[in-house]
N, C-alpha and C positions, 0 to 999 in steps of 0.2 A: 685287517685286525691286527692291532699290536702284541707283540709277545708281552708275556708277562714277566717282570724282572724279579729276581729275588730280592729280599730286603737288604739293604746296605749293611755292612758291619766295618767297623774302624779297621785301618791297617793294623797288622801287628807282626812281628818278628819272632821266630821261633826256629826250632832245630832244621823244618823243612826249608824255610826260606834262607837259613845260613847254608845248607847243603847245596841248594840250587844256585846260590850266588857264588858259592865257592866252584861249583862246576862250571858256571858261566865264565869267571875269572879264567880258570884253566884252559878252557876251550878257546876262549877269544885270544889269550897270549899264545898258544899254540897256534892258532889262525894266523896271527900277525908276527911269527916269529920271535917271539920276547920270551925272556925268562924271568918269571913271577918270583924269584928268590931276590931279586931286586927291589926294594920297596917302593922306589920311584915309578917303575914298572907296573907293580901292583896297584898303586894310586891312579896311574894314568888308566889301566883296563877297567878298574871300578867307577871312575868318572866317566867314561866312555858307555858303559852299561847304564849308569844313571842318567847320562844324556839322552840315551836311546828310550829308555823307558819314558822319560818325561815329554820326550816327543810323539809318544803314542797317546798320552792322556787327552789332548785336543779331541781327538776323532773319537775317541771312546767316548767323552763326555757329550759331545754332540750327538752320538748314536743313542746314548741314554736319555737325551731330552726328546729326542724324536719318538722314544718309546715311552715317554710320559713320564720320566724321572724328575722329580723336583732339584733344585738347586740344594736344598736341604739333604736330600738323598745321596747327591754326588759329594757334598761337603763331608758327609759320614764317611764315603768310602775313601775319601781323601785324607781324613783326619784334619779337616779345617773348618772354616765357618763358610756358610752359605754365601757370605758376602764376597770372601775371599775366592770361593770356586766360582761364582758368577764373573767377578772382577777378572780372573784369569783366563776362564774357558767360554764366555760368552762370546758369540761372533760380533756382538754390539758393543762390546767393552773396546774401548781404546788401547787397554793394557794387557789384551789378549795374547796367549803364545801363538805365535803364527809360525812357528818352526814346521817344518814337514816331518812326517813320521820316519822318512828314510832320505838320506843324501847318498846318491850313488858315487863310488869312488872315482 
């Protein structure tokens, strides 16, 4: 029996996402032994977090499809069009994101 999915909502930023991102930046910089007072370091850490988050989406989109989510549902959750969501995340798309969720160091 398939799991019931919550209705999709568009992404949005608020004080919660700001706080979580700020905490993740500090944690990642600390883990890598870097100083966030350097703006280039902060940009690199933020780009690393964005890259990691983007790498997780294909697996989550596939899981949502297995649980009968439509491309329109996935598009709402991503803040894009159904066509763009399917083009980027469908296993049948030649333009799909094929990055692995995690690259070992």
